[in-house]
Structures are given as structure tokens and as C-alpha cells.
C-alpha positions, 0 to 999 in steps of 0.5 A: 157579573160573576163578581157577585156570584164569587162570594157564594159559599163565603160567610161575611166572617170568612170573607173578612179573615186576614184583614188588616187592623181596621183602626190602622188608617182611614182606608183600612177602616173604609175597606174593612167595612166594605168587605164585611158588608159583602152580600150573603149567599141568599142575597146574591141571586136577588141582587144578580137577577133584579139589581135589588130595589135597595140599590136604586132606591132614592128613598134613603137620603145621601147623608144617612148612607154616608153616616152608616158607611163611615159610622157603624157600617150597617150592612144595607148601606155597606152592601150597596156601596161595594156593589156600586163601586164594583159596578162602576169599575166593570161597566164604566172603567172597563175593569178586566180583573179585580186588580183593575178596580181602582175605585176599591182600596188597594188591599181589597183589590189584592185580596179579591184577586188572590181569593178568586181566579182574577177574571170577572167572566164566567166563561173563558175565550179559547178560540177566535177566528176572523173573516170578512166582517165577522169575528167568531169566539168560542167560549168555554164555561166553568163546567167545560161546556162550550158556546159561540158568539159572533161580532159583526162589524159594519161601517156605521155600527157593530152587532153582537150575536150571542148564544142562550143555550149549550146546544138546542132541543128543537132540531131544525133540519138545516141548523148545526146547533140543532144537531148537537141536542140540548145540553143545558141553559146558560146562566144569566152570567154566561149570557151577559158575559159574552157581551162583557168580553167584547166590551172589555176588548174595547168594542162599542156594541150597538145591538145584540141579537139572541140568534146564536146557539139555542132557543132564547125563549126556552131559557128563563135566564134570558129574560133576566139577562135582558134586564141586566143588559138594558139596566142603565147602571150596567150595560145600558143597552136600550131594549130597542137594540135587543133582538130575539129570534124564536122558532115560535115558543108560545109560552116564552112569547107570551112572557115576552109580550108581557114583560119585554114589549120593546125588544125586537122579535124575529120569528123563524118560519122557513116554510108557509106550508105546515107539513113542510115546516113540521120537517124543517122546524119540528116544534111546529108540531107543538106550536103551529105557526098559525098560533104563533102568528096570533101571538105576533099580532098581539105583540104588534098591537101592544108595541106597534113595532115591526115583526121580522119573519125569518126565511132561510132559502134552501134550493129546491126545498122552500124557494119555489113560486108556490112557497112565495105565494103561500108566504104572501097568503099567510101574511095577507090573512093577518088583520089588514091594519097589521100586515105592513108591520110584517117584514120578511127577512130572506136568508141564504142557506149556509152550508153545514158540514153535518147536513150535506143534503141542503144547498143554497138557492140560486139567483134566479129563484131568489129573483122570482121569490122576491118579485112575488113578494114585491108585487104583493107589497110585502116588506122584505130584505135579503140578509148578507151572509157574513162569516160563512167561511168560518162557520159563523153565519146563521145556522152554522154555530156548533161550538166544536160539538159532534152531531148526535144521532137524529133519533135523540133529537127533539121530543114531540110530546107536548106535555113534556115540552110544556113542563120544560118551559113552564118557568117562562110563565112565572 
């Protein structure tokens, strides 16, 4: 929603400079009122993050709004009007730039296009690669940083995997993104504009997964982005079609349980042995998976929805009979009435060029592993690995960044980590 941020730094007077005489004709009168009523810098964040109570308020009669716009043009009604017109252009008419906003008067469209860079997106697609059913797009942000998103096309629907951070702080041993290190959080715009880009191309997105680059529950902007994505006046995507994947960031999980109960949640486990998970997923030293499961139990009690337990299978590392039996044991230790809502999602390891030590498990190990789960009546599935050949599969996204030395990855100090994610509890 970069169109709202693009008025940042501009006063109302500056924005309206060079306008034609408002008495020239009816279109000019109406158009001038709209331009003069653009939000101020201080209002932009609130509008962008919360869509403002005023925008959705039904307390003000329609006649009053019309009178204010056509009469003295007082700011609240004018601001609401122009926001509604822009939203309609972007999310209903699928405008790609300001000139496409046919709901706005022509001279306003031209001024907006000339004043800004034309594009409505906060990021720019630079490379697109397609293979199998996967389409991977490399985006460049305004500051030159890069992220990737992957569109997965199925016979009956399309799913979009988006990024939440540039890089990642948690250095999972098998993940390309973790080898980059964390560069920064994505803004709300940068998160949602990944979706908007594919919609502008004409794709109907049925579900969105925060399973790209970064740990979504460590970025406070993700929580705001979910509100934008689910807003019926914006993207209109049901929370039940939003999927969050986390390595187990407890502060973020608590906020998710409180504020986003209908969003689907996947927990990246990858080993049921604590010492091994410390290596594969180092954040386990901060938030042991036993504590994470307590939070998952709470979530099930709140929403009655299935929890996905993600398990990447690595040959000779976590694919043995002992690993399967320990995974069963962990789930069976959950309260009996909750066990059936834990679903294990087995994922074949996808080769990462910067991590040559791991390989994909073989078919025999998969058969033995799933046989144990089935015997224990644990719900499970085996994920298809679309996009592996173009580095678009799970764990492969790296956005052309070079891996950083392992010594710089992931701080094990709990105190400093808590400070980093403290804003998630606001």
C-alpha cells in the first residue's frame, strides 16, 4: 500500500501546488478537494496499519459526508473519500500505477504519476524463474535489499509463499536463508506488496504462507500485514487461508494466540530430541520445544484448529526409527483430547548449495518413518517438493545473497533476543 506512504514528507499545501483553478469546472472542484485532503505524515502510519476507524465508521450519515465533500471540503470526509477511491482502484480495479486509477479525476492521476515514480509497489520484481508448478520472483526493495516469493500453482488453487524478513537470525542448519543472517524486517508494505504484485498479474491467490525468507513471528509488521491481508476492503483473504510457519518464537506465538486465532500455524520441529534440535534449530536453546508445545496446546484450546508439525527429513540425521518413535512420544504426551489435532508434515530435504553436508532421505527411510506414525495413529502427510530445481523449495530461498560466516549467525543470549522481539507483545 505504498500509495499511502508516498504522501509522507509532503504537506497538504505542497501536495496541492500547481493545481488548476478549483472554480474551473465541477471535476476540478471535486479533484482539488481530494488532493487538499490527503492525510498528513502523522496520520499515514495509523491509516496504513489500522485502516482507521473513521474509514469504516458507519456512525456518520452518508448525506453528511456528501455535504462535506461537495461543500466546504472539511478534511475528515475528504481524506476518507480519497482513500476509498484509491483502495477501490487498487483492489477492485487492479490498477498497476496512478494513471490506471480511473476512479480519480484525470488531472489528479497525472499529477500523482508525475510526482511519484508511477508504481504502486514498494518493491520491484527483478528476476522471474519458472519450473514445474513453481514461479519464483526475486524482488528488490527501495534500499537495495532483496527477498523472494514463490507462487505454487495446483490444479484447483494457487498458493503464495512470501517472505517476512531480509535474511533470518535463527541459522537453522539446513536452511539457505539462515546462512544470510538477519539484515532487517520487512515493512507492512513490503510484505503485502508481494501479494499485490501477483494479483496485478491476474493471479487469484487462494492462500498465503509466511514460509519464505525470515521468521514471521519475529517481525512485528507481520501482525499488521495480516490485518491488511484479511481486511475485506483490501485483499479480503480470510484468516483461515493465512499460514504462519515458526521455529517457535514464544512471544510471537502468544501474540498470535491473542490477536490472530484463526490463522493456521505450523511449527518447524525437525527433531524430537532436544540436543539435536539445539543444532538443527538453534533457537531451541532459547525456547525449548517442550515450552512451544504448551503454547500450541493453548492455541488448539482457543480455536480448535489443527496444528502442523513440520519435519524436514535429512538422510542419516533425523530419519531413523528412533526419531520417529520419539516424535510419536512427544505428541502422545499432549493432552489426550488434543492429540488428534497435531498433524505431522514430512518434508523432503531440499539441497542447499552452501550446505553440502546434508542430503535427502531415501524411500526406505520414509516408508519406515511413516509406518511408525501410522501405527501410532498420528496424522501425517508428505509434502510435494515443487521448485527444487530453481531453489524455490522449502529452505532454499536466499535471494542471491552470499552466505555469511557461521560464527556471525544467531546469538544464544536469551536476554538480547527478548529485547529484539519485545514489540511483539504490544
